[in-house]
N, C-alpha and C positions, 0 to 999 in steps of 0.2 A: 516841879521841874519837869520839863519835856525833854525828850531825847531828841536830837535834831537828826534826819535822814543824811546820809552822805550826799554830796554833790555828783560824786563819780561813783557810778556801780562797778562793782569789781566784776573782771571778765577772767575767764581762763582759757587756756589752750587745751586743743584736743588730749595730749598726754596727761593734763591734769585732771580732765574730766574723766578720763579713762580709770584714772586712780579713784576718784571720788565714787564714781560708779560701780566699780570692778568690772568694767567691762573693755573688749579688746578695741583697738582703734578702727579696726574694721566696722565693726557694730556701729561704733558712733557715727562713722562716714556715712554708712548705710541710713542711718536715721537722719542725719542731715540731709542726705539726698533725699529720702522720702519724706521730709519736712515735719518730722516728728520733734526734731529739735531745732531751733533757730539759732543759726551761727551768722556771725557778721565776717565778710571778708576785709580786712584791715589793710589789704595791698591789692585792691582790685585791677591795677593798671598794668601790674608785671605779668607777662606771660609764664605760662607752667603751674608752678606749686601755688596752692592756695594759702593765705595766712588767715585762719580763722580763729575767731573767738567767740566763746560763748557767755553770755552774761548770767550773773547770779541768779536773777529773777527767774529765769528758764529753768534752770537746774532747781531752784525751790518748787516751782510747778511740777517738775517732773518727779521729785522725791516726795513732794507732798500728795502726790496723787490727782490733784486738781487738774482738770483736762483744759488745755489751752481754748480758747474761742474759736481758733483756726482748725481744731483737730474735726476730722470727720469721723463719723461711726461708719466701720467697715461693713459693707453692704453684703449681705447674705448671697448665697449662691444659689439663684432661683432654678437655674439649668438642672442642678443635681435634685432638687426638689420635684420638679417637673419630671424629671427620668423616673425617680421612684415611684410618683403617683401613676404613670404609665405602665410600668412595670405591674403595679397592683391591679389595675385595671385589667391588664391582660390575663393575669393569673386568676381572677376572680369571674371573668366573663366566660360563657361555654363559646369557644370557636368551633367546636366540633360539628355543629348541625349546620 
């Protein structure tokens, strides 16, 4: 006997996601704005407050640790590495002659 997938995927409000993840609503909002969590605006035509919902599959990926395909690897700060190498060169070379 096979189990059938539900036709409609459960969705959660921001306060529900906060309770599940044990995070503040500001953190969830920042993650949505940054693209770490995908949210659906169910009221796009109204001005003002967004009515956002987050799908169960998005939470499963987040809790399971699986990276979403759209996630980017944070880029390394190359400027800091270059500055460190420059300081090392200055310290090792003899600038007195």
